[in-house]
ZAFI-339664 format. One record per residue (C-alpha): residue in one letter; x, y, z. Coordinates in steps of 0.1 Angstrom, whole numbers, padded with zeros to 4 digits, always signed. Example, Ala and Ser with C-alpha at 12.3 -4.5 7.8 and 13.67 -1.06 7.14 Angstrom:
BEGIN
A+0123-0045+0078/S+0137-0011+0071/
END
This chain:
BEGIN
M+0224+0170+0066/I+0216+0139+0095/G+0220+0157+0127/G+0254+0166+0130/L+0264+0145+0101/S+0268+0156+0064/F+0279+0140+0032/A+0300+0154+0002/A+0284+0132-0024/P+0253+0120-0009/G+0240+0105-0041/L+0265+0075-0036/L+0243+0065-0006/L+0215+0053-0029/A+0240+0023-0036/L+0231+0010-0001/I+0197-0002-0018/A+0217-0028-0036/L+0229-0047-0004/P+0197-0072-0001/I+0202-0079-0036/L+0237-0086-0029/W+0228-0107+0000/W+0204-0127-0023/L+0230-0131-0049/L+0258-0143-0025/R+0230-0170-0010/A+0218-0179-0044/V+0252-0183-0065/P+0262-0211-0067/P+0229-0230-0067/A+0221-0253-0038/P+0227-0291-0047/I+0201-0313-0053/R+0194-0342-0027/R+0193-0377-0042/R+0189-0407-0021/F+0213-0436-0033/P+0214-0470-0013/G+0252-0474-0016/V+0257-0444+0005/A+0254-0467+0035/L+0285-0482+0032/L+0300-0448+0042/I+0281-0444+0073/G+0308-0440+0102/L+0336-0423+0082/K+0351-0394+0087/D+0366-0371+0061/D+0396-0349+0071/D+0388-0323+0049/S+0352-0309+0048/Q+0337-0278+0032/T+0305-0262+0041/D+0279-0260+0012/K+0270-0225+0017/T+0285-0194+0032/P+0279-0186+0071/W+0258-0158+0078/W+0279-0141+0100/L+0305-0140+0072/L+0278-0126+0046/L+0270-0100+0073/L+0305-0090+0077/R+0308-0089+0040/M+0277-0066+0036/L+0290-0042+0066/A+0323-0037+0047/V+0306-0030+0014/A+0280-0005+0031/A+0310+0012+0050/A+0330+0018+0015/I+0299+0031+0002/I+0294+0053+0030/G+0331+0064+0030/F+0332+0073-0010/A+0301+0095-0001/G+0323+0119+0022/P+0310+0120+0058/V+0315+0150+0074/L+0308+0155+0111/N+0299+0192+0122/P+0302+0206+0089/P+0306+0244+0088/E+0276+0267+0086/E+0267+0274+0053/R+0274+0311+0048/E+0276+0335+0021/T+0305+0326-0001/D+0309+0356-0027/G+0321+0392-0017/P+0348+0405+0000/L+0351+0395+0040/L+0358+0420+0069/V+0369+0405+0101/L+0366+0430+0130/M+0381+0424+0161/D+0373+0446+0195/A+0409+0438+0205/S+0403+0455+0243/W+0415+0445+0274/A+0382+0425+0277/S+0393+0403+0247/A+0424+0393+0264/R+0409+0366+0289/D+0402+0344+0256/W+0424+0357+0230/P+0440+0324+0218/V+0404+0312+0214/R+0395+0342+0194/L+0425+0339+0170/D+0421+0302+0163/R+0380+0310+0155/A+0392+0339+0131/R+0419+0314+0117/G+0392+0290+0109/L+0369+0316+0095/I+0398+0332+0073/E+0406+0297+0059/E+0371+0290+0052/A+0369+0323+0033/G+0402+0312+0017/R+0388+0282+0004/D+0360+0302-0014/G+0383+0323-0029/R+0369+0355-0010/P+0392+0382-0005/V+0398+0392+0032/A+0404+0421+0054/L+0414+0419+0092/V+0411+0452+0114/Q+0418+0457+0152/L+0393+0482+0161/T+0416+0495+0190/D+0443+0500+0159/L+0425+0515+0130/P+0444+0520+0096/A+0451+0553+0087/G+0433+0568+0062/E+0401+0558+0046/G+0391+0523+0029/V+0407+0488+0035/A+0428+0466+0015/F+0410+0434+0010/Q+0439+0408+0001/A+0441+0367-0001/A+0433+0350+0030/N+0468+0336+0033/T+0481+0369+0037/W+0463+0374+0069/L+0467+0338+0082/A+0505+0348+0085/R+0498+0379+0107/L+0474+0365+0131/D+0502+0354+0156/N+0512+0390+0157/L+0481+0404+0171/E+0476+0413+0205/P+0449+0430+0225/Q+0451+0466+0240/P+0448+0479+0271/F+0417+0502+0264/A+0386+0502+0247/P+0380+0507+0212/D+0367+0541+0199/M+0335+0532+0182/G+0330+0567+0171/A+0363+0566+0152/A+0354+0532+0140/L+0321+0543+0124/D+0337+0570+0104/W+0362+0545+0090/V+0334+0519+0080/Q+0318+0547+0063/G+0347+0553+0045/I+0349+0521+0029/E+0335+0517-0006/G+0313+0486-0020/E+0296+0459-0005/F+0312+0434+0020/Q+0302+0411+0047/S+0315+0416+0081/F+0328+0390+0110/W+0326+0411+0142/F+0344+0394+0171/S+0330+0416+0202/D+0348+0414+0236/G+0312+0415+0253/L+0310+0449+0266/D+0285+0479+0258/H+0307+0506+0245/P+0291+0535+0235/G+0284+0539+0199/R+0283+0501+0192/D+0245+0501+0179/D+0255+0529+0151/L+0288+0506+0140/A+0265+0475+0138/Q+0238+0495+0117/A+0265+0506+0094/L+0279+0470+0090/A+0245+0457+0085/D+0237+0482+0057/A+0272+0473+0040/G+0264+0438+0037/G+0255+0417+0067/V+0274+0413+0101/I+0275+0382+0123/A+0289+0389+0157/F+0311+0363+0175/E+0312+0365+0214/G+0332+0347+0242/G+0317+0324+0267/R+0341+0335+0297/D+0328+0362+0324/V+0345+0395+0321/L+0363+0403+0355/G+0379+0438+0366/L+0392+0455+0393/G+0390+0493+0403/P+0415+0517+0422/A+0420+0504+0457/R+0414+0530+0484/F+0421+0527+0522/E+0393+0535+0545/D+0386+0529+0583/G+0419+0513+0585/V+0414+0486+0557/I+0423+0484+0523/L+0391+0481+0500/V+0393+0467+0465/P+0365+0470+0442/G+0359+0441+0416/Y+0334+0440+0390/R+0318+0415+0368/L+0296+0409+0339/E+0277+0378+0342/T+0255+0382+0376/E+0232+0353+0373/A+0249+0330+0401/D+0269+0334+0430/R+0306+0334+0422/A+0340+0339+0442/V+0374+0348+0430/T+0408+0353+0445/V+0424+0384+0445/Q+0464+0384+0448/A+0483+0415+0462/F+0519+0417+0449/G+0547+0439+0460/L+0586+0440+0467/D+0598+0420+0500/P+0627+0436+0516/T+0653+0420+0496/G+0637+0437+0466/V+0623+0404+0448/E+0584+0407+0440/R+0563+0383+0458/E+0528+0377+0469/L+0521+0396+0499/A+0483+0388+0506/R+0453+0373+0491/G+0417+0374+0496/D+0384+0360+0481/L+0362+0385+0463/A+0325+0371+0465/F+0301+0381+0440/A+0264+0373+0451/A+0238+0364+0425/G+0224+0395+0408/D+0253+0417+0417/G+0278+0429+0392/E+0302+0448+0419/A+0316+0433+0452/E+0343+0447+0475/L+0374+0430+0492/E+0385+0443+0525/L+0422+0436+0533/D+0436+0444+0569/L+0474+0448+0567/P+0499+0463+0588/P+0512+0496+0572/E+0547+0480+0566/L+0531+0455+0543/R+0505+0477+0530/N+0531+0502+0517/R+0549+0474+0500/I+0519+0467+0479/S+0524+0474+0440/R+0492+0460+0424/F+0463+0439+0432/Q+0456+0410+0404/I+0424+0388+0401/A+0440+0350+0400/G+0441+0330+0368/E+0427+0363+0348/R+0451+0376+0320/S+0438+0409+0312/A+0451+0445+0319/G+0413+0452+0336/A+0420+0424+0364/V+0451+0443+0371/S+0450+0476+0398/L+0480+0494+0400/T+0485+0514+0433/D+0499+0546+0436/D+0508+0570+0466/G+0472+0569+0473/L+0474+0538+0492/Q+0507+0540+0506/R+0499+0563+0535/R+0528+0587+0549/E+0534+0591+0586/V+0534+0628+0595/G+0545+0642+0627/L+0531+0671+0642/L+0543+0692+0666/A+0528+0728+0680/G+0548+0756+0697/A+0521+0762+0722/S+0500+0738+0742/E+0461+0733+0733/A+0441+0754+0754/E+0409+0733+0768/G+0378+0734+0750/Q+0391+0756+0722/E+0398+0730+0695/L+0392+0755+0665/L+0420+0776+0678/S+0446+0749+0682/P+0474+0754+0659/L+0467+0716+0649/H+0433+0714+0644/Y+0430+0722+0609/L+0461+0700+0600/R+0444+0670+0618/Q+0412+0673+0598/A+0432+0676+0563/L+0456+0648+0570/A+0438+0621+0593/P+0418+0607+0565/T+0448+0600+0542/A+0479+0600+0567/D+0493+0583+0597/L+0497+0612+0624/L+0523+0609+0652/E+0520+0636+0681/V+0548+0629+0703/G+0577+0649+0711/L+0605+0661+0687/S+0632+0635+0698/D+0605+0608+0699/L+0597+0616+0660/L+0631+0618+0649/L+0636+0580+0663/A+0602+0571+0646/S+0615+0587+0613/P+0583+0598+0599/D+0578+0608+0562/V+0570+0645+0569/I+0573+0665+0601/I+0551+0696+0605/L+0564+0723+0630/A+0531+0747+0638/D+0546+0782+0648/V+0576+0765+0668/A+0603+0791+0668/T+0636+0783+0688/L+0651+0746+0690/S+0675+0732+0711/P+0710+0725+0696/E+0707+0690+0701/E+0671+0690+0682/T+0685+0715+0657/Q+0711+0690+0647/G+0689+0662+0645/L+0661+0675+0628/Q+0685+0689+0602/A+0703+0655+0596/W+0669+0639+0594/V+0658+0664+0566/E+0696+0658+0548/R+0685+0621+0546/G+0652+0629+0524/G+0628+0640+0548/M+0605+0669+0544/L+0601+0695+0571/V+0570+0717+0567/R+0568+0748+0592/F+0538+0773+0598/A+0545+0805+0609/G+0526+0823+0640/P+0531+0846+0669/R+0560+0828+0684/L+0580+0827+0650/A+0573+0864+0641/G+0583+0876+0678/S+0617+0857+0678/D+0648+0865+0663/V+0651+0833+0642/A+0666+0837+0608/R+0671+0875+0613/D+0707+0881+0610/Q+0715+0847+0588/L+0697+0822+0572/D+0685+0795+0598/P+0696+0759+0585/L+0658+0747+0590/L+0642+0778+0573/P+0641+0785+0535/V+0645+0821+0537/R+0657+0847+0560/L+0628+0863+0580/R+0624+0906+0584/E+0623+0922+0616/G+0597+0945+0629/G+0561+0953+0615/R+0531+0970+0619/T+0516+0948+0647/V+0532+0933+0679/G+0554+0906+0675/G+0565+0919+0643/A+0538+0905+0618/M+0531+0928+0592/S+0491+0936+0587/W+0470+0952+0562/G+0440+0976+0565/E+0426+0952+0541/P+0433+0914+0537/K+0452+0903+0506/A+0438+0875+0480/L+0464+0852+0467/R+0481+0853+0430/A+0475+0826+0407/F+0505+0800+0409/D+0535+0800+0384/E+0541+0774+0363/D+0573+0760+0381/S+0553+0760+0412/P+0541+0724+0427/F+0507+0742+0434/Y+0501+0752+0392/G+0469+0744+0382/L+0450+0748+0416/R+0420+0770+0414/I+0421+0797+0442/P+0388+0802+0459/A+0377+0835+0459/D+0369+0835+0496/V+0405+0826+0505/R+0425+0860+0521/V+0454+0865+0545/S+0452+0892+0571/S+0487+0888+0584/Q+0520+0870+0576/V+0561+0870+0586/L+0577+0886+0559/A+0606+0870+0538/Q+0640+0893+0539/P+0645+0902+0500/D+0675+0884+0483/P+0687+0874+0452/E+0674+0837+0459/L+0639+0845+0469/A+0622+0846+0438/S+0635+0811+0433/R+0622+0798+0467/S+0587+0814+0466/I+0561+0788+0455/A+0528+0810+0465/A+0525+0847+0465/L+0501+0873+0475/A+0482+0895+0448/D+0511+0920+0457/G+0537+0894+0455/T+0550+0889+0488/P+0559+0855+0494/L+0533+0832+0510/V+0551+0798+0507/T+0587+0794+0505/R+0606+0764+0498/A+0644+0753+0498/R+0666+0718+0495/L+0686+0707+0521/G+0706+0675+0512/Q+0682+0650+0496/G+0651+0665+0517/Q+0632+0697+0515/I+0621+0727+0539/V+0588+0746+0532/L+0577+0773+0551/F+0539+0788+0549/H+0543+0824+0563/V+0509+0820+0580/T+0492+0801+0607/A+0480+0765+0606/N+0447+0776+0617/A+0425+0805+0610/E+0439+0832+0631/W+0460+0850+0603/S+0439+0836+0571/T+0412+0818+0560/L+0432+0793+0540/P+0430+0763+0564/L+0393+0768+0559/S+0392+0761+0522/G+0398+0730+0502/L+0426+0745+0488/F+0445+0739+0520/V+0441+0702+0514/Q+0454+0705+0478/M+0484+0720+0485/L+0493+0697+0513/E+0486+0669+0484/R+0506+0688+0461/L+0538+0688+0487/A+0530+0651+0492/I+0521+0655+0527/S+0489+0638+0520/T+0474+0615+0494/R+0442+0609+0481/P+0434+0572+0478/V+0408+0578+0451/D+0407+0585+0415/P+0425+0622+0414/D+0403+0647+0394/A+0416+0671+0368/I+0424+0702+0392/D+0447+0679+0414/L+0464+0668+0383/A+0466+0701+0362/G+0495+0722+0354/I+0521+0689+0356/T+0533+0668+0329/W+0531+0632+0345/V+0560+0610+0330/P+0552+0572+0327/E+0568+0551+0348/V+0555+0514+0341/L+0526+0507+0315/L+0501+0475+0313/D+0497+0457+0278/G+0465+0439+0272/F+0471+0412+0291/G+0478+0430+0322/T+0518+0424+0319/R+0540+0455+0335/R+0564+0467+0308/E+0590+0497+0311/A+0577+0529+0298/G+0606+0535+0278/V+0607+0565+0256/M+0567+0572+0261/P+0562+0610+0260/G+0547+0625+0293/V+0511+0634+0296/D+0495+0664+0308/G+0476+0665+0340/I+0442+0673+0325/D+0446+0643+0299/L+0459+0618+0326/A+0426+0626+0346/T+0399+0631+0322/A+0411+0617+0286/P+0397+0580+0277/L+0425+0555+0274/S+0443+0552+0242/A+0474+0542+0223/A+0487+0576+0236/L+0473+0570+0271/L+0481+0536+0284/P+0471+0521+0319/G+0501+0524+0341/L+0519+0542+0369/Y+0529+0581+0363/S+0551+0603+0381/G+0550+0639+0389/S+0572+0660+0407/E+0566+0650+0441/R+0541+0619+0437/R+0529+0590+0415/V+0493+0585+0402/A+0481+0550+0387/R+0456+0552+0359/N+0440+0519+0357/V+0418+0506+0332/L+0386+0505+0354/G+0381+0537+0373/A+0362+0541+0407/E+0324+0529+0406/E+0327+0519+0368/M+0304+0492+0362/L+0306+0465+0333/S+0276+0462+0309/A+0268+0432+0285/A+0264+0445+0248/S+0230+0441+0232/W+0225+0429+0195/P+0194+0435+0172/A+0176+0406+0165/A+0187+0407+0128/I+0223+0403+0139/P+0232+0369+0145/V+0254+0359+0174/E+0277+0329+0176/G+0304+0316+0203/M+0342+0311+0201/D+0342+0276+0207/A+0336+0265+0171/R+0332+0228+0167/P+0359+0211+0147/V+0348+0198+0114/V+0359+0161+0112/T+0361+0140+0081/L+0350+0106+0085/A+0355+0092+0051/W+0390+0076+0064/A+0373+0065+0093/F+0346+0044+0071/L+0369+0032+0043/S+0394+0020+0070/G+0367+0003+0085/A+0357-0012+0055/F+0393-0023+0050/V+0394-0042+0083/A+0363-0056+0075/L+0376-0072+0044/L+0410-0083+0061/I+0389-0104+0087/D+0364-0119+0061/S+0401-0129+0041/L+0412-0145+0077/A+0379-0160+0086/A+0380-0175+0049/L+0412-0191+0056/W+0398-0205+0088/L+0371-0219+0073/S+0392-0240+0048/G+0416-0250+0073/R+0447-0230+0061/L+0452-0205+0087/P+0470-0224+0115/G+0500-0229+0091/L+0501-0192+0080/A+0499-0179+0119/R+0528-0197+0126/T+0546-0181+0096/A+0535-0147+0110/V+0547-0151+0145/L+0582-0162+0135/L+0587-0132+0113/L+0570-0112+0137/A+0597-0124+0164/V+0626-0122+0140/T+0617-0082+0131/L+0612-0072+0169/A+0642-0088+0186/P+0669-0066+0165/E+0652-0035+0175/A+0647-0043+0212/Q+0684-0053+0215/A+0695-0024+0194/Q+0676+0001+0221/E+0693-0016+0250/E+0727-0014+0232/S+0719+0026+0222/D+0710+0031+0259/E+0744+0016+0275/A+0764+0035+0247/L+0749+0072+0256/A+0755+0060+0294/L+0792+0055+0289/L+0798+0082+0265/A+0781+0108+0289/T+0799+0097+0319/S+0835+0087+0305/E+0841+0129+0303/V+0825+0158+0312/T+0794+0161+0284/F+0769+0186+0280/G+0735+0183+0264/Y+0712+0197+0243/V+0673+0195+0239/L+0665+0181+0205/T+0636+0204+0194/G+0627+0188+0161/D+0642+0216+0141/A+0674+0205+0120/R+0688+0240+0119/L+0683+0250+0155/D+0695+0217+0167/E+0724+0219+0146/T+0734+0254+0161/S+0728+0239+0196/R+0755+0216+0187/A+0779+0239+0170/G+0774+0262+0201/L+0783+0238+0227/Y+0810+0222+0206/G+0824+0258+0203/L+0823+0265+0241/G+0839+0229+0248/L+0870+0242+0224/T+0872+0275+0245/L+0871+0256+0277/A+0898+0234+0265/R+0920+0263+0255/R+0915+0283+0286/S+0912+0262+0313/S+0917+0226+0326/V+0880+0214+0316/E+0882+0193+0285/P+0844+0183+0273/A+0835+0156+0253/P+0818+0167+0220/P+0779+0176+0231/I+0751+0148+0226/G+0714+0156+0216/I+0691+0145+0241/D+0656+0133+0233/L+0635+0142+0264/E+0609+0114+0261/N+0634+0086+0257/D+0672+0096+0272/E+0681+0097+0309/L+0692+0132+0319/V+0714+0124+0350/F+0743+0122+0330/F+0749+0161+0321/P+0759+0184+0344/M+0742+0213+0322/I+0714+0209+0293/Y+0712+0237+0270/W+0674+0242+0258/P+0664+0265+0230/I+0630+0274+0227/S+0611+0276+0194/P+0573+0285+0191/D+0568+0249+0174/Q+0582+0228+0201/P+0562+0199+0213/I+0553+0201+0252/P+0571+0171+0269/S+0548+0143+0284/D+0544+0138+0321/A+0573+0111+0322/A+0595+0135+0306/Y+0585+0160+0333/A+0591+0134+0360/R+0628+0133+0345/L+0631+0169+0344/N+0620+0177+0379/A+0644+0148+0392/Y+0674+0162+0372/L+0667+0197+0386/R+0663+0184+0424/G+0696+0164+0419/G+0719+0190+0412/G+0715+0194+0371/M+0712+0231+0355/I+0693+0237+0324/V+0697+0268+0303/F+0667+0283+0288/D+0674+0304+0259/T+0643+0321+0239/R+0668+0338+0212/D+0645+0366+0212/A+0666+0393+0230/D+0644+0392+0259/I+0622+0419+0242/G+0592+0411+0260/R+0607+0412+0295/F+0613+0378+0307/G+0595+0362+0278/T+0561+0376+0279/S+0552+0390+0245/T+0569+0370+0221/P+0560+0336+0205/N+0593+0321+0220/G+0585+0335+0253/R+0551+0323+0253/A+0562+0287+0241/L+0587+0289+0273/Q+0561+0298+0298/E+0541+0266+0285/I+0570+0245+0284/A+0584+0256+0322/R+0550+0258+0340/P+0549+0221+0351/L+0587+0223+0360/D+0598+0226+0396/I+0616+0260+0392/P+0624+0282+0422/P+0617+0318+0427/L+0638+0336+0402/E+0655+0371+0398/P+0679+0389+0374/V+0718+0384+0378/P+0727+0408+0407/A+0757+0423+0404/D+0775+0404+0431/H+0763+0368+0420/V+0788+0340+0417/L+0783+0338+0376/T+0802+0374+0375/R+0835+0360+0387/T+0835+0322+0385/F+0864+0325+0359/Y+0861+0358+0344/L+0852+0391+0361/L+0818+0401+0339/Q+0791+0427+0341/D+0768+0415+0309/F+0758+0382+0297/P+0754+0388+0258/G+0750+0362+0230/R+0742+0372+0194/H+0719+0397+0211/L+0727+0423+0238/G+0699+0413+0260/R+0691+0433+0292/D+0684+0407+0321/V+0694+0369+0326/W+0673+0354+0355/V+0688+0328+0382/E+0676+0316+0414/A+0667+0343+0432/A+0687+0353+0467/P+0675+0340+0501/P+0659+0365+0522/D+0688+0365+0548/A+0713+0368+0520/E+0737+0398+0536/Q+0775+0411+0532/I+0798+0400+0556/E+0822+0426+0563/G+0853+0422+0545/M+0838+0403+0514/P+0829+0423+0485/F+0798+0401+0478/R+0772+0381+0494/N+0768+0345+0498/L+0737+0343+0478/N+0735+0305+0472/D+0751+0275+0485/G+0749+0256+0455/V+0744+0259+0415/T+0713+0277+0402/P+0688+0249+0387/V+0681+0274+0358/V+0693+0301+0337/I+0670+0321+0313/G+0679+0345+0289/G+0671+0354+0255/N+0705+0363+0238/D+0713+0332+0217/W+0741+0320+0232/A+0745+0291+0212/A+0748+0312+0179/A+0776+0333+0197/W+0796+0302+0207/A+0792+0281+0176/M+0822+0271+0159/G+0831+0246+0129/E+0855+0217+0131/N+0884+0245+0122/G+0875+0264+0150/R+0864+0293+0133/P+0829+0315+0143/L+0800+0298+0123/Y+0778+0329+0126/P+0783+0368+0124/I+0780+0387+0156/G+0776+0424+0155/R+0797+0447+0134/G+0836+0450+0133/F+0857+0450+0165/A+0824+0459+0184/G+0809+0424+0173/E+0839+0406+0180/R+0840+0418+0215/Q+0805+0408+0219/R+0814+0374+0209/E+0846+0372+0232/I+0821+0382+0265/A+0797+0356+0252/L+0825+0331+0251/R+0835+0343+0287/F+0800+0341+0300/G+0799+0304+0285/V+0829+0296+0307/N+0817+0313+0338/L+0784+0292+0335/V+0804+0258+0331/M+0825+0265+0358/H+0795+0277+0382/V+0781+0242+0369/L+0812+0223+0379/S+0823+0239+0410/G+0792+0259+0426/N+0798+0286+0447/Y+0835+0281+0457/K+0841+0319+0446/S+0821+0329+0476/D+0847+0311+0502/Q+0863+0335+0525/V+0899+0322+0513/H+0893+0338+0478/V+0886+0373+0493/P+0921+0385+0494/A+0928+0375+0456/L+0896+0392+0443/L+0901+0422+0462/D+0936+0428+0448/R+0918+0416+0413/L+0892+0446+0419/G+0918+0472+0429/Q+0902+0473+0463/
END
């Protein structure tokens, strides 16, 4: 070792000692001539000899030869720059990866580091096992296999959106028999039980830890306080000041997700926590679905929002005016106290409330309404509103809902009672009965001091039991509910103040309002709030923070959702209950990040390993170049170089001239071929089989167009993005493969000019879009890398009324070899509206510049020279039907490229309406 340089055969360097001897030999052989003075030489004075030869080798030529010999000696000695560290080369190797959300920030770097270590173990002949602590193998023990086996699986590994269970990992490691060395890829966080696991690995044969150099960042659940949104942020490194950008995403009025707001989250030196304040109007605040740290790819850097941030508008209306100075007796006092922290309250007349269209209207002891108010309130409830009514002396003393059911009450009410006004009273107040399983209040703990002294009674009927959602200890209904259209009506049979019961004085009152989705809490809900309900996942996060559909994931019990740690069975995401949605994020409220600490006996290395560079070829190439220069110098000294130089120049000119002329002729031929007829291009990926599929696919599509339309395209042309001109092609098909090279800057400049000039590129990831817009497959990740420098407008899945669905055929699906769900095109403008008399909107004024999907359309279109399909699609008739729909989509695609949005013209509306049967 010499610094960062090592040699495979250092003994050969001893040959360098011979260089002075070689210098002496070249100077001494042949021996110097003996000088003799001869008088007759004086006759030659003044004469010049055309050919002269030096009597000794010039010093600079000797130095060049010495350097050539020295470079050859060093090259054969095998110099290596940044040689790998000496490690144990015997016995099995266990590679452990935390693979948590905190590992996602530099996941490709971790895979590269692990790949290098496994390759090194393979060269040493060591068996290897690779295990993710977030996905432990079932059973005990581990199967050590050849290194090549694990190298083939590395690219399929992904981080998980939860922390590893160190206790389970310890039990698993202790079940492995025999000694083994461990390489532990840590996420940098101090998980409980890490020290015990590290000690167990050290006892089993030694362990080396690897940690990344990037800081770990995370976001906690957002909350709403004092009129602003507060988003807590956390970091692991606290040495210096740092500021990160937090983006708020949500749906715009057109239904397209966009960035709605952003702000800077500033961490002071020494602080691991900071808080971002966003002051947004309610309309914008209620649209936010998630917060995310810009530039961070991890589930911890994403904070999903639920109903806790989307404050509801609640209208309050009392039947009696408030007495001055008697706030505690006001029918609305306790409602204000319970709802003001979590809802926007409106206290105006009923007609103004209906115009404001709040989420909930609460009537406190309002008995009689005018016919106009009844009709307007009933229509509002039927459209999805929630009407909550509280009883009181006015309702008890009225004749509302006595003879027949009132449309704005869930049940009929009984007349009379043992108190004035018809309210019933007892000698001893009654307690509440435990809530039934089908009640929205199921699981809430009933305080022992809650008592009811009076209430209005419900008239018994067959539906009373099904409409009762809370009752007293003797079974008398306390809260009843009924559906009306898309909305619901809820009646508390007691007052909203403490006149008839102590319910408004307890925390149970707030919890009941929350369960009815009248109020929401902007903090993490506890187990009591969520108990008794099975919460169904709607959207889940993967380890990189990408949102995915929950699919067939089972529901989660409310207790587990609130208290259980995240795992493969409980992923972070958005969960919905009967009346509300709850977000479970990776980081909870006030959950600080702490760094992992390692014992002194365990070495810790970084992720960015210096690449091992073999320098033998450089030294040997240098020796060869030096010897070549020596030969040229010898020719020059002998006077033979000018003739050889002229010959070399002549040969070079003869060789390069035909190539330049051929290149110019090739460019002209491509331009003539592509512009003489309608010609489609496909990108040459370097994969011969994939390129042939693209050519056959466009050829088959061309045959279909010639048979069914007036378009007769020429055979497709393969495009070299680095050299070929793109403006000749109206449509370019670009299949994506993981090994495609990234185009150069010049190629991207031509691609952007092509897109801005009206061309269209069809990107096909050929992976059935299983990762949703290319987020989890190798082809999807390659598409993201390729498309990042392109000038692509905002995209959306093809809407049902897009022009692509009717340019030639009426289509609803766009299959290829796969039946993918989404095909992405340019998003509709925000002002796109449907005009009366037209069955569709005027979405775009031209051709969408890109179409992105993963259905492998070329394979479905592909035909041979005989016009027969080349690849099987599906099975039987269903497969042929799928191929037919794929060809129809191809025809629609070409018609869209060649004619734009002509189908959106008003002149075609009658024909389309007739075709649609409208």
